[in-house]
C-alpha positions as CSV (number, residue, x, y, z in Angstrom):
1,X,-17.1,0.6,-15.1
2,X,-19.7,1.2,-12.4
3,X,-22.1,4.1,-12.5
4,X,-23.8,6.1,-9.8
5,X,-26.7,3.6,-9.5
6,X,-24.2,0.8,-8.7
7,X,-24.0,-0.3,-5.0
8,X,-20.8,0.3,-3.1
9,X,-19.6,-0.1,0.4
10,X,-17.4,2.6,1.9
11,X,-15.1,1.7,4.9
12,X,-13.0,4.1,7.0
13,X,-11.1,3.8,10.3
14,X,-13.4,4.9,13.1
15,X,-11.2,7.9,13.9
16,X,-8.6,9.6,11.7
17,X,-6.1,12.1,13.2
18,X,-4.3,13.9,10.4
19,X,-1.6,16.6,10.4
20,X,1.9,17.7,11.4
21,X,2.5,17.0,15.1
22,X,-0.4,14.6,15.6
23,X,1.6,11.5,16.6
24,X,1.2,12.1,20.3
25,X,-2.6,12.0,20.0
26,X,-2.3,8.3,19.9
27,X,-1.1,8.2,23.5
28,X,-3.8,10.5,24.6
29,X,-6.5,8.5,22.9
30,X,-5.2,5.2,24.3
31,X,-5.1,6.7,27.9
32,X,-8.7,7.9,27.5
33,X,-9.7,4.4,26.4
34,X,-8.0,2.9,29.5
35,X,-5.6,0.7,27.6
36,X,-2.8,-0.4,29.9
37,X,-1.0,-3.0,27.8
38,X,0.2,-2.1,24.3
39,X,2.1,-3.9,21.7
40,X,3.8,-1.8,19.0
41,X,4.7,-3.7,15.8
42,X,7.5,-1.9,14.0
43,X,10.8,-2.0,12.2
44,X,14.1,-1.3,13.9
45,X,14.3,2.4,12.9
46,X,10.8,3.3,13.9
47,X,11.0,1.3,17.1
48,X,13.7,3.7,18.2
49,X,11.3,6.6,18.1
50,X,8.1,5.2,19.7
51,X,8.3,7.9,22.4
52,X,6.8,10.2,19.8
53,X,3.5,8.3,20.3
54,X,3.5,9.1,24.0
55,X,2.0,5.8,25.0
56,X,1.5,5.1,28.7
57,X,1.4,1.9,30.7
58,X,3.1,-1.4,29.8
59,X,4.5,-1.0,26.2
60,X,6.0,-4.0,24.4
61,X,7.8,-3.4,21.2
62,X,8.3,-5.9,18.3
63,X,11.0,-4.3,16.2
64,X,11.7,-7.1,13.7
65,X,9.3,-6.3,10.8
66,X,11.0,-7.0,7.5
67,X,10.2,-5.5,4.1
68,X,7.8,-7.7,2.2
69,X,7.1,-9.8,5.3
70,X,6.7,-13.5,4.9
71,X,4.9,-16.1,7.0
72,X,7.9,-16.6,9.2
73,X,7.9,-12.9,10.1
74,X,4.2,-13.2,10.9
75,X,4.8,-16.1,13.2
76,X,7.3,-14.1,15.2
77,X,4.8,-11.2,15.5
78,X,2.1,-13.6,16.7
79,X,4.4,-15.0,19.3
80,X,5.1,-11.5,20.6
81,X,1.4,-10.6,20.5
82,X,0.5,-13.7,22.5
83,X,3.2,-13.0,25.1
84,X,2.2,-9.4,25.5
85,X,-1.5,-10.0,26.0
86,X,-2.1,-6.5,24.7
87,X,-5.3,-4.5,24.9
88,X,-4.0,-2.3,22.1
89,X,-1.9,-3.3,19.0
90,X,-0.2,-0.5,17.1
91,X,1.2,-0.8,13.6
92,X,4.0,1.8,13.5
93,X,5.9,1.9,10.2
94,X,5.2,1.3,6.5
95,X,2.7,-1.1,5.0
96,X,4.6,-4.1,6.3
97,X,4.2,-3.1,9.9
98,X,0.6,-2.1,9.5
99,X,-0.4,-5.3,7.7
100,X,1.3,-7.4,10.4
101,X,-0.5,-5.4,13.1
102,X,-3.8,-6.2,11.4
103,X,-3.1,-9.9,11.3
104,X,-1.9,-9.9,14.9
105,X,-5.0,-8.1,16.0
106,X,-7.2,-10.9,14.6
107,X,-5.0,-14.0,15.0
108,X,-3.3,-13.6,18.4
109,X,-5.2,-15.7,20.9
110,X,-7.5,-17.1,18.2
111,X,-8.1,-20.6,17.1
112,X,-7.8,-19.5,13.5
113,X,-4.5,-19.7,11.6
114,X,-3.3,-17.6,8.7
115,X,-4.4,-20.2,6.2
116,X,-7.8,-20.3,7.7
117,X,-8.4,-16.6,7.0
118,X,-6.8,-16.1,3.5
119,X,-9.3,-14.6,1.2
120,X,-12.3,-12.3,1.9
121,X,-14.4,-12.3,5.1
122,X,-13.1,-15.5,6.7
123,X,-11.9,-13.9,10.0
124,X,-14.1,-14.8,13.0
125,X,-14.8,-11.8,15.2
126,X,-14.9,-9.8,17.3
127,X,-11.2,-9.3,17.9
128,X,-9.8,-9.1,21.4
129,X,-7.5,-6.1,21.1
130,X,-8.0,-2.6,19.7
131,X,-6.0,-1.6,16.6
132,X,-4.2,1.6,15.9
133,X,-2.2,2.4,12.7
134,X,0.5,5.1,12.4
135,X,2.1,5.2,9.0
136,X,5.7,6.5,8.6
137,X,5.8,6.4,4.8
138,X,3.4,7.9,2.2
139,X,2.6,5.0,0.0
140,X,0.6,2.0,1.0
141,X,-2.5,3.6,2.6
142,X,-2.7,0.5,4.7
143,X,-3.9,2.5,7.7
144,X,-7.2,3.0,5.9
145,X,-8.1,-0.5,4.8
146,X,-9.1,-4.0,5.7
147,X,-6.6,-6.0,3.7
148,X,-3.2,-7.5,4.8
149,X,-0.6,-9.3,2.7
150,X,2.2,-11.7,3.6
151,X,4.4,-13.8,1.3
152,X,4.3,-17.6,1.3
153,X,8.1,-18.4,0.8
154,X,7.2,-21.8,-0.5
155,X,5.0,-20.7,-3.4
156,X,6.5,-17.1,-3.6
157,X,2.9,-15.9,-3.7
158,X,1.2,-13.1,-1.7
159,X,-1.4,-14.4,0.7
160,X,-4.2,-11.8,1.0
161,X,-6.6,-11.5,3.9
162,X,-9.6,-9.2,3.8
163,X,-11.8,-8.6,6.8
164,X,-13.8,-5.8,8.5
165,X,-12.3,-7.1,11.7
166,X,-8.9,-5.7,10.6
167,X,-10.2,-2.1,10.3
168,X,-8.3,0.3,12.6
169,X,-10.0,1.9,15.5
170,X,-7.8,4.9,15.0
171,X,-5.4,6.0,12.3
172,X,-2.9,8.7,13.2
173,X,-1.3,10.2,10.1
174,X,1.5,12.6,11.1
175,X,3.4,13.8,8.0
176,X,6.3,14.8,10.2
177,X,7.1,11.1,10.7
178,X,7.9,10.9,7.0
179,X,10.5,13.7,7.0
180,X,13.4,11.2,7.5
181,X,12.4,8.9,4.6
182,X,15.2,8.9,2.0
183,X,14.6,10.5,-1.4
184,X,14.7,7.2,-3.3
185,X,12.1,5.6,-1.0
186,X,10.0,8.8,-1.0
187,X,9.9,8.6,-4.8
188,X,9.0,4.9,-5.0
189,X,6.3,5.0,-2.2
190,X,4.8,8.1,-3.7
191,X,4.4,6.4,-7.0
192,X,2.8,3.4,-5.2
193,X,0.2,5.7,-3.6
194,X,-0.4,7.1,-7.1
195,X,-0.7,3.6,-8.6
196,X,-3.4,2.8,-6.0
197,X,-5.4,5.8,-7.1
198,X,-4.8,5.3,-10.9
199,X,-5.6,1.6,-10.9
200,X,-8.8,2.3,-9.0
201,X,-9.7,5.2,-11.3
202,X,-9.3,3.1,-14.5
203,X,-10.7,-0.1,-12.9
204,X,-13.5,-2.2,-14.2
205,X,-15.1,-1.7,-10.7
206,X,-14.4,2.1,-10.7
207,X,-17.2,4.1,-9.0
208,X,-17.9,7.8,-9.0
209,X,-17.8,7.8,-5.2
210,X,-14.2,6.6,-5.3
211,X,-13.1,8.4,-8.4
212,X,-13.0,11.7,-6.5
213,X,-10.4,10.3,-4.1
214,X,-8.6,8.6,-6.9
215,X,-8.1,11.6,-9.1
216,X,-7.4,14.0,-6.2
217,X,-4.8,11.5,-4.9
218,X,-3.2,11.4,-8.3
219,X,-3.2,15.2,-8.4
220,X,-1.5,15.5,-5.0
221,X,1.3,13.2,-6.1
222,X,1.8,15.2,-9.3
223,X,2.0,18.4,-7.3
224,X,4.0,17.4,-4.3
225,X,6.1,14.2,-5.0
226,X,9.0,15.9,-6.8
227,X,9.1,18.6,-4.1
228,X,9.4,16.0,-1.3
229,X,12.1,14.1,-3.1
230,X,14.1,17.3,-3.4
231,X,13.5,18.5,0.1
232,X,12.5,15.9,2.7
233,X,11.5,18.4,5.3
234,X,9.1,20.3,3.1
235,X,6.1,20.1,5.4
236,X,3.5,21.0,2.9
237,X,4.8,18.5,0.3
238,X,5.0,15.7,2.9
239,X,1.5,16.5,4.1
240,X,0.3,16.4,0.5
241,X,1.8,13.0,0.0
242,X,0.4,11.7,3.3
243,X,-3.1,12.7,2.1
244,X,-2.5,11.1,-1.3
245,X,-1.5,7.9,0.4
246,X,-4.6,8.0,2.6
247,X,-6.8,8.6,-0.4
248,X,-5.2,5.7,-2.1
249,X,-6.1,3.6,0.9
250,X,-9.7,4.7,0.5
251,X,-9.6,3.4,-3.0
252,X,-8.4,-0.1,-2.1
253,X,-11.4,-1.3,0.0
254,X,-14.3,-0.8,-2.4
255,X,-12.4,-1.0,-5.7
256,X,-8.8,-2.2,-5.3
257,X,-5.9,-2.3,-7.7
258,X,-5.6,-4.1,-11.0
259,X,-2.9,-5.1,-13.5
260,X,-0.1,-2.9,-12.3
261,X,0.0,-4.4,-8.9
262,X,-0.4,-7.9,-10.2
263,X,2.7,-7.5,-12.4
264,X,4.6,-5.8,-9.6
265,X,4.0,-8.5,-6.9
266,X,6.4,-11.1,-8.4
267,X,9.3,-8.6,-8.2
268,X,8.8,-8.5,-4.5
269,X,8.0,-12.1,-3.8
270,X,10.7,-13.6,-6.0
271,X,13.5,-10.9,-5.9
272,X,12.7,-8.9,-2.8
273,X,12.3,-5.6,-4.7
274,X,10.6,-3.1,-2.4
275,X,6.9,-2.8,-3.2
276,X,7.0,0.9,-4.1
277,X,9.9,0.4,-6.4
278,X,8.3,-2.5,-8.1
279,X,5.1,-0.6,-8.7
280,X,6.9,2.5,-10.0
281,X,8.8,0.4,-12.6
282,X,5.7,-1.3,-13.9
283,X,3.4,1.7,-13.7
284,X,4.1,3.3,-17.2
285,X,3.9,0.0,-19.0
286,X,0.5,-1.0,-17.7
287,X,-0.9,2.5,-17.9
288,X,0.0,2.7,-21.6
289,X,-1.3,-0.9,-22.2
290,X,-4.7,0.1,-20.7
291,X,-5.0,3.4,-22.5
292,X,-7.1,2.1,-25.4
293,X,-9.7,0.7,-22.9
294,X,-9.8,3.9,-20.8
295,X,-8.7,6.8,-23.0
296,X,-10.6,9.6,-21.2
297,X,-9.6,8.5,-17.7
298,X,-6.0,8.0,-18.8
299,X,-6.1,11.6,-20.2
300,X,-7.4,12.8,-16.8
301,X,-4.6,10.9,-15.0
302,X,-1.9,12.5,-17.1
303,X,-3.4,15.9,-16.7
304,X,-3.5,15.4,-12.9
305,X,0.2,14.5,-13.0
306,X,0.9,17.7,-15.0
307,X,1.9,15.7,-18.1
308,X,0.7,16.8,-21.6
309,X,0.2,13.8,-23.9
310,X,-1.8,12.7,-26.9
311,X,-4.3,9.9,-26.5
312,X,-2.0,7.2,-28.0
313,X,-0.3,4.6,-25.8
314,X,3.2,5.5,-26.9
315,X,2.8,9.1,-25.8
316,X,1.3,8.0,-22.5
317,X,4.1,5.6,-21.9
318,X,6.8,8.2,-22.6
319,X,5.3,10.8,-20.3
320,X,4.6,8.3,-17.4
321,X,8.1,6.8,-17.8
322,X,9.7,10.3,-17.8
323,X,7.7,11.2,-14.7
324,X,9.0,8.2,-12.7
325,X,12.5,8.3,-14.1
326,X,12.7,12.0,-13.3
327,X,12.3,11.2,-9.6
328,X,15.4,9.0,-9.7
329,X,13.6,5.7,-9.7
330,X,15.3,2.7,-11.3
331,X,13.1,1.8,-14.3
332,X,14.8,-1.4,-15.6
333,X,14.3,-4.9,-14.2
334,X,18.0,-5.6,-15.0
335,X,18.9,-2.6,-12.9
336,X,17.1,-4.2,-9.9
337,X,19.0,-7.4,-10.3
338,X,16.1,-9.4,-11.9
339,X,17.6,-12.0,-14.3
340,X,16.1,-12.3,-17.8
341,X,15.8,-16.1,-17.2
342,X,13.1,-15.5,-14.6
343,X,10.7,-13.5,-16.7
344,X,8.7,-16.6,-17.7
345,X,8.2,-17.6,-14.1
346,X,7.3,-14.1,-13.2
347,X,4.7,-14.0,-16.0
348,X,3.2,-17.2,-14.7
349,X,3.0,-15.8,-11.1
350,X,1.5,-12.5,-12.2
351,X,-1.1,-14.2,-14.5
352,X,-2.3,-16.3,-11.6
353,X,-3.3,-13.2,-9.6
354,X,-6.9,-13.2,-10.8
355,X,-8.2,-11.1,-7.9
356,X,-6.4,-8.1,-9.4
357,X,-6.1,-9.0,-13.1
358,X,-9.9,-9.4,-13.3
359,X,-10.2,-5.7,-12.3
360,X,-8.0,-4.5,-15.2
361,X,-9.9,-2.4,-17.8
362,X,-8.2,-4.4,-20.6
363,X,-7.6,-8.2,-20.5
364,X,-4.0,-9.0,-19.8
365,X,-3.0,-12.4,-21.3
366,X,0.0,-14.3,-20.1
367,X,1.8,-13.3,-23.3
368,X,1.0,-9.6,-22.7
369,X,2.5,-9.8,-19.2
370,X,5.6,-11.5,-20.6
371,X,5.9,-8.8,-23.2
372,X,5.7,-6.1,-20.6
373,X,8.4,-7.7,-18.5
374,X,10.6,-8.0,-21.6
375,X,10.0,-4.3,-22.4
376,X,10.9,-3.4,-18.8
377,X,14.0,-5.5,-18.8
C-alpha cells in the first residue's frame, strides 16, 4: 500500500454545490455562463422533475436511460446529443445517467467512437459542451469522477473509459432529490457507496490522502444508512449518504475499487442485477477474504460501521453479512435469479477484470472467485 511519499493525482469537479435545496443552483449557474441549449440525460422518472433544476433556454430531454446501460443505449444518447447541438450536457439521475452524460460530452460531434476511447486517457479534447452532473441516488459517486462504464452486449463485459475530459464543470448534490428513492434501492446504493470507500481503503494503491475520505465515507454509511432506509425523508440521513457517495467518488479516481466490484460486475452484465444490489451481496465475502492481507484496515472498517468483530475472517463475514441483510438486501445469488449453472462463466468474466483485481490486497484466483460465488449462491 502506498505511503505519504508516494505520488498521487487528485481530481475534483471544478465546482461542487452540496446541500438540501441546491438543485436550482444549476439553472442559475448555466444562465450566468450564457448556455442557451441544454441536453438533459435522464431516466423516465427523473425526466419528469427537471423543473427542479430551473434550466433556462432551449432544453432537450433524453429520458430513456436504462439501468446498467449498454452500447445500444449509448448510441441513442449520442443521436440525441448530436441533434440537440447542446452547449451544456446534464447527467440527471443515478450512475447510469451520469456515465452516459460523460460519454455524450466527449463523443457527440467527435470523430472518435466508443471503441476508440475505451481505456485510460484516449479521449481527444477539448470537448465542445460543458458538463454538469446532478445525482439523484447516493451510491455511485459518478458526479465526482472521470470514468464511465457501459456494457458490451456481445461480450457481456463492461467497457470502461477514463479521461480528464469527462470531469464535470459543476456537480450539484441535493440530498432532497434522493427522498423518493425506495428503501430497497436506498440500501443497495448505500452499500455501493460504502464499497467504493472500503475497496479504496484496503487497496494495494491505497494512499493516506484518500484514506481520510474512504474511512469517513464508511463511517457516514454506518451512521446514516439504516436511518434513511427506515425513513426516506430523514434529511440529515439523506445528506449523510449523499456525502458518503461523494467521498466514494473521490476515492475512485486516484485509487479505484478492487475485487468486490470485479466480482459484482458479472451479476449486472449477465443477469441485469442492479449495480448496488450486486455489490451489496458480494461485499461481505470479499471483505472477509481480504482480511488476512489487511487486518488493521479491516478492523477500522468494521468499527466505522459500528460492528464489533474479532480479527478472523469468519467474524468479519458474519458482521458484514448481518449489516447488509439487516437493511433488507437480498444476500443470495439464487434469490436474485442467478442460476447455479452460470457460476463458472461468471467466474471467468470476473477473473478477466484485471484493472480491478490487480488492486485487490490479496490475490484472487479464478478458483477463489468461483468459491465465493458458490458460497453466495
